[in-house]
Every structure is written in C-alpha cells, then in structure tokens.
N, C-alpha and C positions, 0 to 999 in steps of 0.2 A: 536500561535495555530487557526489553521482554525476551523470553524464550525464543519465539520465533524471530525475531530481531537476531538474536545471538546466534541461532543457525544460518541465517541467511550471511552473517557478517563472516562467518566460519566458511562457509560455502564460497563466497566472494574472495576470502584469504587463500584459500584452496586454490581454488583457479586460478589466482594471480602467480602464485608459486609456481603451478605447473606450468604456465606461461611462461615463466622468467625461464624454467627448466629447459623448456624446448628452445629460447632463445640463445641461452648459453652452453647447451651441451650436443651440439650439432646433430638435432633431431631424436636425441635419445641414445646417440650410439658413442659415449663416453665424454672424456674433457677435448675441449676446443683445441686443436694442434699449434692454433694461431697464439694462443693465451702466453702472457708474459712469464717468464720464469717465475716462480714462487718464491718466497723468502725460505731461508732456509731454516729449520725446526730446532737445530743445535743453537746454544747459547753463546753469544760473541760479549765480550766487554765492548763498552761504547767506543773505545780508540779503534778495536779490532773492526767492528763494524764500518766504521767509516772507511777505513781502509779497504776493506772488502766492497763496499760499495760504491765509492767514490767513482771508479773508473764505469760503472755501470749508469750512473745518474747525469742526468741532464745537468748545464751549468748552474743554471737557477731553479729556483722552485718551481715544482709542478704539482698542481693539486693532484693530478689525477694518476701520478705514477704508482700509487699503490693498490690503485684498482688490478683486482684479479691476482694479487701477489700474497694476500694474508697479511696478518701483523707479524712484526718481527718478535723474536724470543728475546724479550726484553728482562730475564732475570739478573741479569749481570751489570745491567746499567744501574748508576747510580746517582742521588740527587747531586753530588759533588764532580758529576760530567758535566753538567749545566749550569751549576749555581757557582761564585765564587767563595770562598772560605769567609770571608767577610759577612756576606749574606748569610751563610750557614751559620757562622759562630754570634752574628746577631741575638739579643735576647728578646725574647717577645713577653707582654705582660700576661698574667693569668685572669681570664674570664671569670673564674671561680671566685676571686677575691673582691669582686665589684657587688655593689648591693644588687637586690633583685630587679629594681625599676631600669638601673644601668647596664645589668647584663641582657635583659632582653632586647633594649636599645641597640649595642654592639653586635650581639648574636643576630640581630635581623638585616644588618648591613651589608650580609653575602648576598642577600635575596635580590632579585631584578627589582621589583616594586618598590622597596625600601631605599634602593639606589635612587628614585626617581623622588620618594618622600622626603628624603634625609637631604639636608643640604650639604653641599661640598664641603663647607666650612666644618659642620660637623665631623664627618666621614674623616677630613684630612688631621682633626686634632686628636681623635683616636688613634687612627693610623701612625700619628707621630710619638704618640704614647706607648705605642709598639705591639697594639691589638691586631691579631693576623685578620680578625674575621672584617677589620676595618680596611687595613691594607688590601685584602681580597677585594672588598668593596670599591676602592681607588682603582683596582685592576677593572672594573666595569667600564671605566672609562678609555679603554683602550679601542672602542668602537667610536671612535670620534665624530663617525657623521652624524649618527644617533644623537649622540650626546651634544650636537651644535646649537641646541636651543638651550642645553643646560647650563653650560661652561660658557665663562665669560672668555672673549677672545685672549688668548695667550695665557690663560690661567693656568693650565696644565697640557703639557706637551705629550704626545703618544710615546714618547721615550720615558718620561716620568710615570705616566700612566704603566707603562711595562715596567718598569723599575719597581714599582710597587708592589705588581703582581709578583712577580720574582722574590720580593722581600715576606710576602705572604706563603709563599709555596715553601721556602726554606723552613717553615713553621712545623711542616710535616703533617698540617690538620687537613683531612681529605677534602673538606669543603675549599679549600685555598688554593689544594692542588688543583681540583676541578676546574676552580675559578681561572687559574694560569693557563690550562688547556685552552680555555674558551676565549682568552685573552688574546694566545695566539692565531687561534683560529679569526678572531675579529680582524687582526693585524694583516694576516694573510688574504682575507677574502675582501677587507673594505676597499674597494678601487674609488670612492668618491672622494675620499681625502687622500688618496695616494698610499700604496703600501711603504710600510716602514721598510728600511735599508734591513734589517735583520731578516724580516719575512722574506727575501731574496736568496735565501741561503738554503740549498738543495736537500737539506736535513731537517728543515724545517717542521715538515710533517711526523716525522719521527719522534721529533721532541714533543709534540701536541699527543701523540699515542701515548708516550712515555707518562706524560702527567696525568693524562685519562686514566691510564690503564692502573697508576700507581694509587690514584684516587679510590679505585674500585678496590684492588688487592689488600690495601693498607687501613682501609674503614668503610669497604661496601658503599661508598656513597650511591645513594639511589640513581642520580641522574648521569652518574660517571657509569653505572652499569648499564642504562638504557643508551646511551651514546655509543658504548662499545659494540653494539650488534652491527654488524656490516650489513646488515640489507637497509640500515636508515640511509647511509651514504655521506653522511654531512662531515665525516671525518676521512672522507677520499680513499676508501680500501674496503675489499670485498674478497673473496677467495677465487680460486682460480675456477670451479664449478658451482651452480647453485645447490647441489646438495652440501656441500662444505659451508658454503654460507649459511644455507638453513639451521646446520647441526650449530654452528657457532650463534647464531641469533636464538635459537632455543636455549643453548647453554647459559646467555647472558641474562635473557630474561627470565630463566628459571631461579638464577641466583637472586636476581631483582626480588622475585616473589617471596625467597625465604629472609631475605633482610627487612621485607614490607612487614611480613608476619612477625618476626622477632620484634621490631621496633613499634607493633600497634599499628604501623599504618593504614590498614583497611578502616579503623575507628575514626579516622579525622581527614584522611585524605582524599575519601569520597569519589567524585566522577573521574579523578586522576585515576586512581587505584582499579577501577572499574576498566577503564580504558585499556591500560596496561593487562589487565587481567583477560580481557577480551583480545589482545592480540596476540598472547600465550595460547589462548583456545585455539586462534588459529592456526598458530604455527603447529600445535599437537596435530590438529585436523589435517595440515599438509605433509605432516610426516607419514612413512611407512611403519609397521610395527618394528621392523627391524632399525631403520631410522631413529626412532623415538628411542628406543635401547640404546643405541649408540650415544646419542645426546644425553641421555641420563647417566651414562658410563663416564662422559666428559665432566659432568656436572659433579658429580661423586667424586674424581679424580680431583678435581680443583678444592673440592672442600675437603677433602683429607690433605691436600698440601696447604691449607690456608685455615687451619682451624683455631689460630690464634685471633683470628680477625675477631672472633665474637665478643674475646675479653676486650681487645682493643676499643672495640665500639663500646661497651659498656663502662670502660674507665674515662669515657669523654663526656663531657655535659650533653644532655639532650634537651629538647623542647618539643615533645611530642603533641600538645596541643596549640602550640604557638602562642601561650599567654604566660607561660614560667619558663624560664630554662634552670634545670635541676642538676646538680654537680652530684658526682661519686658520693656516697655516704650521708647526703642530705636525704630528709622524707620527702620522697614522691619519686625518687631517683629509680628505684629499682621498677617503680609499677609503669616506666615507660616502657619496659621489656617484656616480653612475653617468653620465657624458656619454656614453658610446659607447650604451647603449640609448635615451637620451634621444633623442639625434640620428637615431637610426632612426626612431622615432615621428615627430620632426618634420619629418622629410625630405617627409612628404605634405601639409605645409604650406609646404613651400618656405623653410624654416628650418633654421639649425643655429647653435649657440652653443659657443664654444671658450672652454675653461679660462681662467681669468684669466691673465694673464702672457705668452699665446702668441698 
C-alpha cells in the first residue's frame, strides 16, 4: 500500500467512524437513552454473574444480547467454572519432547489450512496421545457444515468435536483456548447443521468472550486480540457509545501491535501485518487527541496489570518462520523475540521487560 493509498484508507476509515458516531450518539448529543443497560465494571465470580444476569436474559441464547453492553469484567471467572475437574486434571503431552519434524507437524494442526491438509486419522492419533495442539485441531470440526466434505458420515459428532475442544482448552495453551472460543462460535452460528443443544444456553456468548479474553490475557494470542475489538462485531458485542467502542478497538489493536513487534511478526507475516497496521493507523486518525490519550492510558493500564505475559510468551514454544518449532533453552528460541524493539515501545508507558534470567 503506497502513501496515497494509505492516506485515502485513513480518511475513509475516519469518515466511517464519524458516520457511525452520528448513528449511535443521537446526532452528537451524548449517549442514546434507548441503549440497553451496560454491563457493570465491577468483577463478579461466575456464579454471582449468572445469578445477577439470569433475570435480565432471554430464556435462550441471543447472539445480539451483548450489543452496546460492553464486555463483562471477567477477572474473577476461572477455567473450573466451565470445565470439569476431570478435564482440568487430564495430563497433556509435551510438544518439546518430540523430534523437530514431528513438532512442526503437531504445532501446525491448530491452523485452518493444516486442518484441511492433515488427515482426520492423523489429528485423532495425536489428540489421543494428549497433544493440546491436535485436540484444538479436532475442535475445528465444530463447524460441521463446512467439514461435511472432509468427514465421513458418523465419523465425528458435533458433541465429540466440542469435547476435544474443551480438553484442549484445559491445557491452558492460548492457541487452544482461542480455538475453543471459535468452536463455540461455530456451534452457535451454524444453522445449516442445526445448533447444538449446548448453544441454546443464554450464557453461551459470555463463555465465548471468556475464552477469547483468556487467550489474549494469558498469552497475547494475536487472533484473540484482533477478535476482541468490538467494532468487528463477530463476537456480538459493542459498547453503549461509538466513542467507547472506538477506544476499546484502539486498545486491543495497539496491544496486538506490541505483541507482533515482540514476536518479530512484521518480518514474516507480511500483508496481514500491514493490513492490521493500516487499520490501526485509521483508528488513530479517527480519534481526537484527547481520545487518543485516553486510549493510550487504557493500553498502559492493561500492560501494567499484565506485565507477566511477556515471560509467559517467552517460556512457550514458538515458530516465527513456520519452518521450525523452537523450545525455551534451545538455539534459535531467543531469536524469535525482539526485546529491544518491544522495550522501545513500552518506554512511552514507563515500562520495561527483561529477558528471563537477567
């Protein structure tokens, strides 16, 4: 994208935001009085949240319920609120104990394209051996309609795909937790094969939000950060006003940018990185100076509360170029992370992270 195209994109983006602002803010005179009650900012446990919300909810799942309510405060929600003790206690095999060729094979099973290329039997074999990556790959079959041409009749039920997805999420791996949120989205939205009974729960979307949020806060998984942006709409939520949605959209986009810099994403992601960078530039253009300062303050607050996440990323396997999987302590692992560039960015928030062990 050349300079003139980038400027045009930013102007178009800014214009779109302004148009949305007019629609959502009663011609610039403040919040729409007909907007639904926003979710409270205080943190409830899951049991407390359900008790509080149930009288307010429709009897069945409603994809649009969270529109203009914002995200709930999920800090006190826990995996054990959604998974069984048996699922949480199940041991998972260690990817780093495999030889390099098998590592890459298993690592790639989380991806969309590799779920098409790899055979069902191959994924199932690795999943049964306890590899969370393969179990998350099995969760890809939650979208039964799309996979009708891939699966044999009766080979895997929707409930079985969902069960594999839950087992993967129990591992705590950010990619697996993101895949679980996606599995639940598929189940709720797939009208061709019929919604699973699970997806009729009025709190189904809350759980989708939780696993998406956890993949972001525990491992800064890039796709989770992008999907958390309210203006995308794919997770059925936004904030009461355009201004709030714009601020939170910028917040998650900026955090995405920071993790991409840390993981050296610009060097191998190419067009996808530039596209997201273009979106972030458009968001900056659409915000006033005061709003941008407010959004950056939100980013800084989040970073200070989650400073541990950089070490958490470093201590997991990584595959920056997609050709090798490097594990902590091995030659090549450190080269997958750019602490120097990250710290240059973090300096504006008064933060710095050190390489573990220093």
